[in-house]
C-alpha positions in Angstrom: -15.3 8.5 8.8 -12.3 10.0 10.5 -9.0 8.9 8.9 -5.9 9.1 11.2 -2.8 10.1 9.2 0.9 9.8 9.9 3.2 11.8 7.7 6.8 10.6 7.1 9.2 12.9 5.3 12.5 14.5 6.1 11.7 17.8 4.6 10.0 20.1 7.2 8.6 22.5 4.6 6.8 19.7 2.8 5.4 18.3 6.1 4.2 21.8 6.9 2.4 22.1 3.6 0.8 18.7 4.0 -0.2 19.5 7.6 -2.0 22.6 6.4 -3.7 20.8 3.6 -4.9 18.0 6.0 -6.2 20.6 8.5 -8.4 22.1 5.8 -10.1 18.8 5.0 -12.9 17.3 7.1 -12.6 13.6 7.9 -8.8 13.6 8.3 -6.8 13.9 11.5 -3.0 14.2 11.6 -1.9 12.0 14.5 1.9 12.3 14.0 4.9 13.4 11.9 8.2 11.7 11.5 11.4 12.7 9.6 13.1 9.2 9.9 12.1 5.6 9.4 12.9 4.8 13.0 10.7 7.6 14.3 7.9 6.5 11.8 7.9 2.9 13.1 7.9 4.0 16.8 5.1 6.5 16.2 3.0 4.1 14.1 3.0 1.6 16.9 2.0 4.3 19.4 -0.8 6.1 17.4 -1.9 3.2 15.1 -2.7 5.4 12.1 -5.2 4.3 9.5 -2.9 5.5 6.8 0.8 6.5 6.5 2.0 8.9 3.9 5.6 7.7 3.3 8.6 9.2 1.5 11.0 6.8 -0.1 14.4 8.4 0.5 14.8 8.9 4.3 18.1 9.5 6.1 18.2 6.3 8.0 16.3 3.7 6.0 14.6 3.3 2.6 10.9 4.2 3.0 9.9 1.0 1.4 11.8 -1.1 4.0 10.1 1.1 6.6 6.8 0.3 5.0 7.5 -3.4 5.4 8.2 -3.0 9.0 5.1 -1.0 9.7 2.8 -3.4 7.8 4.4 -6.3 9.6 3.5 -4.7 13.0 0.2 -3.1 11.9 -1.3 -5.1 9.0 -4.5 -3.1 9.0 -2.6 0.2 8.3 -2.5 1.4 4.7 0.6 3.1 3.2 0.8 5.5 0.4 4.2 6.5 -1.1 4.6 10.2 -1.7 8.0 10.6 -3.5 9.8 12.6 -6.1 11.3 9.4 -7.5 9.3 7.7 -10.3 11.7 4.8 -10.8 9.8 1.8 -12.0 12.0 -0.5 -9.9 11.0 1.5 -6.8 7.3 1.4 -7.8 7.4 -2.4 -8.2 9.3 -2.8 -4.9 6.7 -0.6 -3.2 3.8 -2.5 -4.5 5.4 -5.8 -3.5 5.9 -4.4 0.0 2.1 -3.8 0.2 1.6 -0.1 -0.4 -1.8 1.0 -1.6 -0.7 4.0 -3.6 2.3 5.6 -5.2 2.2 9.4 -5.9 4.8 11.8 -7.2 5.5 15.1 -5.3 5.2 16.9 -8.6 1.5 16.5 -8.4 -1.0 18.7 -6.5 -1.7 18.1 -2.8 -5.3 17.8 -3.7 -4.4 14.6 -5.7 -2.8 13.1 -2.5 -6.0 13.9 -0.5 -8.1 12.3 -3.3 -5.8 9.3 -3.4 -6.1 8.8 0.4 -9.9 8.8 0.1 -9.8 6.1 -2.6 -7.2 4.0 -0.7 -9.4 4.1 2.4 -12.2 2.7 0.2 -10.0 -0.3 -0.5 -8.7 0.9 -3.9 -5.2 1.1 -5.3 -4.0 4.5 -6.6 -1.1 5.3 -8.8 -0.4 8.9 -10.0 -0.8 9.4 -13.8 2.9 9.5 -14.4 3.5 6.2 -12.6 0.5 4.5 -14.3 1.8 5.7 -17.7 5.1 4.0 -17.1 3.5 0.7 -16.1 1.2 0.8 -19.1 4.1 1.6 -21.4 5.9 -1.5 -20.1 2.8 -3.5 -20.7 2.4 -2.2 -24.2 6.1 -3.1 -25.0 5.5 -6.6 -23.6 2.6 -7.1 -26.0 4.5 -5.7 -29.0 7.6 -7.8 -28.3 5.5 -10.9 -27.7 6.4 -11.2 -24.0 3.9 -11.7 -21.2 2.9 -8.6 -19.2 4.4 -8.3 -15.8 2.4 -10.0 -13.1 1.5 -8.2 -9.8 4.2 -8.7 -7.2 2.8 -10.3 -4.0 4.5 -10.5 -0.7 5.0 -13.8 1.2 2.2 -12.7 3.6 -0.2 -12.0 0.7 0.6 -15.4 -0.9 0.0 -17.1 2.5 -3.4 -15.3 2.6 -4.3 -16.6 -0.8 -3.4 -20.2 0.2 -5.7 -20.0 3.2 -8.5 -18.5 1.1 -8.2 -21.4 -1.3 -8.3 -23.8 1.6 -11.8 -22.4 2.3 -11.0 -20.8 5.7 -12.9 -17.8 6.9 -11.4 -14.6 8.1 -11.6 -15.6 11.8 -9.7 -18.9 11.0 -7.2 -17.1 8.8 -6.6 -14.6 11.6 -5.7 -17.4 13.9 -3.3 -19.0 11.4 -1.6 -15.6 10.6 -1.6 -14.4 14.2 -3.4 -11.2 13.4 -6.9 -9.8 14.1 -9.9 -10.5 11.9 -9.9 -6.7 11.0 -6.3 -7.0 9.8 -7.2 -10.0 7.7 -10.0 -7.9 6.1 -7.6 -5.1 5.3 -5.0 -7.5 3.9 -7.6 -9.2 1.8 -8.8 -5.8 0.5 -5.3 -4.9 -0.4 -4.7 -8.1 -2.3 -8.0 -7.8 -4.2 -7.1 -4.3 -5.2 -3.7 -5.3 -6.3 -4.9 -8.2 -8.4 -8.1 -6.6 -9.7 -10.3 -9.2 -8.0 -13.8 -8.4 -6.9 -14.6 -11.4 -4.6 -13.1 -14.5 -3.0 -13.9 -16.7 -6.0 -11.6 -14.4 -8.1 -8.9 -14.8 -5.5 -9.2 -18.6 -5.6 -9.0 -18.7 -9.4 -6.0 -16.4 -9.5 -4.1 -18.4 -6.8 -4.8 -21.7 -8.6 -4.0 -20.3 -12.1 -0.7 -18.8 -11.0 0.4 -21.9 -9.0 0.3 -20.1 -5.7 -2.1 -22.7 -4.3 -3.5 -26.0 -5.5 -7.2 -26.7 -5.9 
């Protein structure tokens, strides 16, 4: 499998380092680089990358908002956040926007390459520091008697769940959402990874249990 990558970061030295790391790995092709969100969106539409490595703090727009725009235009594309900011609010917002991974720049480049491979397999990847913060919040919720935070779903992801509950197949869902069947498969995989579901039946049960869709 050859994974087409788009790098989005306003630091030339960091992009240079990532470019070199990608060049040394088989199965990866760098198809573009951008230093602003505007450039990233334009390039993404031109080169249709399989995965975008996205910084959060860009000079013209928040990287998470840029992610929303890219995924709206290219639902089959996956996005991994690569940032120096571990803020829990940003992590939550990024996951809600539909990213498949959130890594900190303090980690090794090899971790990013590893994460990209996992994400392309349909999995969700969070760096250990990010995971630790989420788990700590979960632990506090249990100790304090509160309910653990639920995964944040975008409106498009909730719409997908409603269509799955209605019994529609990918081709029919594609028609309803105005996207390709391949994009539906990618969206479904992203939702399953986010919710920890392994099949459509799990998605249906989750949607009904959380009141997203009725039986």
